[in-house]
C-alpha positions in Angstrom: 11.3 34.4 -11.5 8.7 31.8 -11.0 8.2 31.2 -7.2 8.2 27.4 -7.8 11.7 27.6 -9.3 13.4 29.7 -6.6 15.7 27.8 -4.3 14.2 29.6 -1.3 11.9 32.5 -0.5 12.2 35.6 1.6 9.5 37.6 3.4 9.4 40.0 0.5 9.0 37.2 -2.0 5.9 36.0 -0.1 4.2 39.4 0.4 4.7 40.3 -3.3 2.7 37.2 -4.4 -0.6 38.3 -6.0 -2.7 36.1 -3.7 -1.2 37.5 -0.4 -3.0 40.5 1.1 -0.8 43.6 0.7 -1.4 44.6 4.4 -0.5 41.3 5.9 0.4 41.6 9.6 2.8 38.7 9.8 6.4 38.0 9.0 7.4 35.1 6.8 10.7 33.3 7.3 12.1 30.2 5.5 11.9 27.1 7.7 15.2 25.2 7.8 13.4 21.9 7.1 12.3 23.0 3.7 11.9 20.1 1.3 12.4 19.7 -2.4 8.7 19.8 -3.2 7.5 22.9 -1.4 8.6 26.1 0.2 8.0 25.9 3.9 7.6 29.3 5.5 7.2 30.1 9.2 4.4 32.6 9.9 5.6 34.8 12.7 4.3 37.7 14.7 6.6 40.7 14.0 6.9 41.5 17.7 8.2 38.0 18.3 10.8 38.5 15.6 11.9 41.8 17.2 12.3 40.2 20.6 14.3 37.4 19.0 16.7 40.0 17.5 16.8 42.5 20.4 16.4 40.1 23.3 14.7 40.7 26.6 16.0 41.1 30.1 15.0 38.5 32.6 16.7 38.4 36.0 19.4 40.8 34.8 20.3 38.5 32.0 19.4 39.3 28.4 17.7 36.3 26.7 17.1 35.9 22.9 14.0 33.6 22.7 13.5 32.3 19.2 10.2 33.4 17.6 7.7 30.6 17.6 5.6 30.2 14.4 1.9 30.5 14.8 1.4 28.6 11.5 3.4 27.1 8.7 2.8 28.3 5.1 3.5 25.7 2.4 3.8 26.8 -1.2 4.0 23.7 -3.4 6.2 23.5 -6.4 4.0 21.1 -8.3 2.7 22.2 -11.7 -0.8 21.3 -12.6 -2.0 21.0 -16.2 -5.7 21.5 -15.2 -8.0 22.2 -12.4 -9.1 18.6 -12.4 -5.4 17.5 -11.8 -5.1 19.9 -8.9 -8.4 18.7 -7.4 -7.2 15.1 -7.7 -4.1 16.0 -5.6 -6.3 17.6 -3.0 -8.5 14.5 -2.8 -5.4 12.4 -2.0 -4.4 14.9 0.7 -7.8 14.9 2.3 -7.8 11.1 2.3 -4.6 11.0 4.3 -5.8 13.7 6.7 -9.1 11.8 7.1 -7.3 8.6 8.2 -4.5 10.2 10.3 -6.2 13.2 12.0 -6.2 14.2 14.8 -3.3 12.2 16.3 -0.8 11.5 13.5 -0.7 14.3 11.0 -0.4 18.1 11.4 -3.7 19.7 10.8 -3.6 21.8 7.6 -5.9 23.8 5.4 -5.1 23.4 1.7 -6.2 25.9 -0.9 -5.8 26.5 -4.6 -5.0 30.0 -5.9 -4.6 31.7 -9.3 -0.9 32.5 -9.3 0.1 35.3 -11.6 3.3 34.6 -13.4 4.2 37.3 -15.9 1.0 37.9 -17.9 -0.7 34.6 -17.2 -2.3 32.8 -14.3 -1.5 29.3 -13.2 -3.0 27.0 -10.5 -0.9 26.9 -7.3 -1.5 24.6 -4.3 -0.8 26.1 -0.9 -1.4 25.0 2.7 -1.6 26.7 6.1 -0.4 24.1 8.6 -0.4 23.9 12.4 3.1 24.3 13.7 4.4 21.1 15.3 7.3 21.3 17.7 9.5 18.3 17.8 12.6 16.4 16.7 13.0 14.4 13.5 12.0 10.7 13.8 14.1 9.2 11.1 13.1 5.7 10.0 16.5 5.1 8.5 18.6 5.6 11.7 19.2 2.4 13.6 17.6 2.6 17.1 20.8 1.9 18.9 22.6 4.8 17.2 19.9 7.4 17.7 17.6 6.2 20.5 14.4 7.9 21.5 16.0 8.9 24.8 18.4 11.2 22.9 15.5 12.9 21.1 13.6 13.5 24.4 16.8 14.9 26.1 17.2 17.4 23.2 13.6 18.6 23.6 13.8 18.9 27.4 14.1 22.6 28.5 17.2 21.9 30.6 18.3 18.8 28.7 17.5 16.6 31.7 14.7 14.0 32.1 14.4 11.8 35.1 14.7 8.0 34.6 11.1 7.4 35.5 9.8 10.2 33.2 12.0 8.9 30.4 10.7 5.4 30.7 7.1 6.7 30.4 7.9 8.9 27.4 9.8 6.2 25.6 7.0 3.6 26.2 4.4 6.1 25.0 6.5 6.9 21.9 6.8 3.2 20.9 3.1 2.8 21.5 2.3 5.8 19.2 4.7 4.5 16.5 2.9 1.2 16.6 -0.5 2.9 16.3 0.8 5.2 13.5 2.0 2.1 11.5 -1.4 0.5 12.0 -3.2 3.6 10.7 -1.0 3.7 7.6 -1.7 0.0 6.9 -5.4 0.7 7.4 -5.2 3.5 4.9 -3.4 1.3 2.4 -6.1 -1.3 2.7 -9.0 1.1 2.5 -8.0 3.8 0.0 -4.8 2.3 -1.6 -2.7 5.4 -0.7 0.5 5.9 1.2 2.1 9.2 2.1 5.8 9.9 1.8 7.5 8.4 4.8 10.9 8.2 3.3 11.9 11.9 3.4 14.0 12.9 6.4 12.0 15.4 8.4 8.6 14.2 7.3 7.9 12.6 10.7 8.4 14.4 14.0 8.5 13.1 17.6 6.9 15.7 19.9 8.0 16.5 23.5 4.9 14.6 24.7 5.9 11.5 22.7 3.5 12.1 19.8 4.3 10.9 16.3 3.2 13.5 13.7 3.5 13.4 9.9 4.2 17.0 8.7 4.7 16.5 5.0 1.9 15.1 2.9 2.7 16.5 -0.5 3.9 13.4 -2.2 1.2 10.7 -1.8 1.5 7.5 -3.8 -1.2 5.1 -5.0 -0.6 1.5 -3.9 -0.4 -0.9 -6.8 0.9 -4.5 -6.6 2.8 -4.2 -9.9 6.2 -5.4 -11.0 7.0 -1.9 -12.4 8.6 0.3 -9.9 6.8 3.7 -9.9 8.7 7.0 -9.6 7.4 10.4 -8.8 7.6 13.4 -11.2 11.2 13.9 -10.1 12.2 10.3 -10.8 12.4 9.2 -7.1 11.0 5.8 -6.2 9.1 7.3 -3.3 6.4 4.6 -3.1 8.9 1.7 -2.5 11.0 3.8 -0.2 7.9 4.7 1.9 7.1 1.0 2.2 10.7 0.4 3.4 10.4 3.2 5.9 7.1 1.8 7.2 8.8 -1.6 7.8 11.7 0.0 9.6 9.4 2.1 11.8 7.5 -1.1 12.8 10.7 -3.0 13.3 12.0 -0.4 15.8 9.3 -1.1 18.3 10.4 -3.6 21.0 7.1 -5.5 21.0 7.0 -5.7 17.3 6.0 -8.9 15.6 6.7 -7.6 12.1 7.1 -10.4 9.6 8.6 -10.4 6.1 5.8 -12.7 5.1 3.2 -10.0 5.4 1.9 -9.5 1.8 2.8 -5.8 1.7 6.4 -6.4 2.8 6.8 -9.7 1.0 5.9 -8.2 -2.4 7.7 -4.9 -2.2 10.7 -5.8 0.0 12.0 -8.8 -1.9 15.8 -8.5 -2.5 15.6 -8.2 -6.3 13.1 -5.3 -6.2 15.0 -3.5 -3.4 18.2 -3.6 -5.5 16.3 -2.1 -8.4 15.0 0.6 -6.1 18.5 1.3 -4.9 19.6 1.8 -8.6 16.8 4.2 -9.2 17.6 6.1 -6.0 21.2 6.5 -7.0 20.2 7.7 -10.4 17.9 10.2 -8.8 20.6 11.6 -6.5 23.2 11.7 -9.4 20.7 13.7 -11.6 19.9 16.2 -8.8 23.6 16.7 -8.1 24.3 17.3 -11.8 21.4 19.7 -12.2 22.0 21.7 -9.1 22.8 25.3 -10.0 23.0 26.6 -6.4 24.4 25.6 -3.1 21.9 25.4 -0.3 22.3 27.7 2.6 23.7 26.2 5.8 21.5 26.9 8.8 23.2 25.9 12.0 19.9 25.6 13.8 19.4 22.4 11.9 22.3 20.8 13.8 
């Protein structure tokens, strides 16, 4: 079966790929935040996986520390009709990295491979990405229902953070969110591109209050047109990303976000947003109808 069509991958699936070295020394495990557009695999040291399963004794108590990835392997599901089309996608990825590195995007090395499928070869885009530890920063969740304080408490080793330390972390996080939004707007102005900010899990808040984009495989051109663009799966990702950007900016206490700003005024007018909602509902209905499998439930995601 074509790797791009599989619901998820195992270690064996990865090591059997023709472009993976047969004597690879690492263990590959599906990451629970896998998206619709790519397989996301943790790259783990085998010894760390053994310790996770067997545990290790510390102070007469056996602990089972979760194996920490050394990198993340992304195998994109996108199908390219030509090398030029694949290189164009890479150009967009590099443009996003150029504007957001080193502070606001996970460093990644993308590469194109000849993927053997049956008796033919096709172009496949992959990436080796730095592992980023953190909690999901969801633009769609109202701040008062899912405050930053809660995310920091979840990331603290013992679940506790002093009041003074929390104030510093939260202030730093809001400052980083403000700077992230500014960088995205700068990128829109200079290269007319915006990454996918709409997907839950695309943005992470790190334990040190950093804001990091970890998914850059659905980058949209910015065009002030009445037609609402959709991606190759029929999702209005561009308009939803503009909405997410607005919500991120609005969350910051010192924000002076205005609906009269040209970007927001054009794309967030009520009539257009209602049309986007209809497209979004159509997208979800189509995915539900075409789904031939039930995704695995991983309790680590909760």
